[in-house]
Steps between C-alpha positions, in 0.01 A plus 500: 500500500197710584341825395343757729311828477633811671248450781620141552866591542500342848291194411604158621508340154763751388744394770441128453610526137867500398435809290210746479417785266263794505226476238271778381706793616264794565189285473243411766559155657237309301602670176864410574417130535294517179788660305551220247771676301682608817505143628617367163775764489625401847491132402696558178754727668574233762491194271188354658388185320169439686241709681259376763232772498393445860130517579257761376637794302645346181465131590196458275589762241529358148680810374775457761538130423515584127769767556708253702466249217599762240814583700598135550419509872315204648169605656450272800125463472226408255560516126394816318211326325366374833522846654311643202226237531460508877539877531174532308224344712274441197781311319588310818141389550472394135824299534365327811170417326686372191714281725188349657565656840180565697432871552235687695231684301631812333412740222720305260665819381499876528177666614425820308267669749312468829203346320710198398615466861137523618397226254779277638387567859137435409603156378751408771397710800695719740765554618713533187840651434581744223869468415737688273612276213864603545717523806466348840537563868132583538528814289188570293298248701163569662268269692137562413260376769177641357351657189497838677879512509559361150518828300747662738712185528520467121594868463770472767644172369523626142640837611770335711577256219550794263714693747716206609519282190414754224204288386142535620425131445337292777329165536287336765 
């Protein structure tokens, strides 16, 4: 079975499935596909025992995986604890370092201000990337090619991190 937003009523995936159901009634398309409780409700109503979250949207969302687990639905994807670790880039980097995996130079954790980013760049050179600690898909990420663009890049990365992921935390 498949789910679809109102805007995707004619989408190919809907017709390839044996059954399909509207999710997020009255919501914008992205919000519909991020409607964790709506998806869980559809799954429970139709005796779904496993959910493959697709790609993007909720595929890396620990809260969604946790809700599936709570409802006795198999989440076809990483375990909740892995999603929690790898959804936070600072935790993911620390896990890689602890496992002895080689990593490129990085701040080693959250940078509090542009001065910390500048100190990192002074040591390692340009270009560098400022990246939101949470999320993915390039959101909250800025390439800094010179010291002249550092302040603005840091402000934009932290602002987008706050807007998108509700936390202003970045690393480089």
